[in-house]
C-alpha positions in Angstrom: 0.2 -0.2 0.1 1.5 3.4 -1.0 1.1 6.6 0.8 -2.1 8.5 -0.1 -4.0 5.5 -1.3 -7.7 5.0 -1.0 -10.4 2.5 -1.5 -12.1 2.9 -4.8 -15.4 1.1 -6.0 -14.8 -0.1 -9.5 -18.4 -1.1 -11.6 -17.5 -2.8 -14.8 -18.6 -5.4 -17.5 -17.1 -8.4 -17.9 -18.6 -11.4 -20.0 -22.1 -9.7 -20.0 -22.0 -9.3 -16.9 -21.8 -6.0 -14.4 -19.3 -6.9 -11.7 -18.4 -3.9 -8.6 -14.9 -4.6 -7.5 -12.8 -2.6 -4.5 -9.2 -1.6 -5.7 -7.0 0.2 -3.2 -4.9 3.7 -5.5 -4.3 6.3 -5.4 -6.7 8.2 -8.2 -9.7 6.8 -9.9 -7.6 6.9 -13.0 -4.9 4.3 -11.0 -7.9 2.6 -9.9 -9.1 2.2 -13.8 -5.1 0.5 -14.5 -5.0 -1.8 -11.6 -8.2 -3.4 -14.1 -7.1 -2.8 -16.8 -3.9 -5.0 -16.1 -5.7 -7.7 -13.9 -8.3 -8.6 -16.0 -7.4 -7.5 -19.1 -7.3 -4.4 -21.6 -11.0 -5.3 -23.2 -13.3 -5.3 -19.9 -15.7 -2.3 -20.1 -15.4 0.2 -17.0 -18.7 1.9 -16.8 -17.8 4.2 -12.7 -14.8 4.6 -10.7 -16.1 5.7 -7.1 -14.4 6.7 -3.8 -15.8 4.1 -1.2 -16.5 6.5 1.8 -15.3 5.8 5.3 -17.6 5.0 8.5 
């Protein structure tokens, strides 16, 4: 974990199904990069939101 990292909820469409996955990154752009590297570049990312702490 890097300094300044936050938890983002990434909603993506994979294999015709919509999934929401938590990702730890510094910015929404970093969260998108993590998803593309992990799940392949042909995944359609719909929404990236910062998870609010309780």
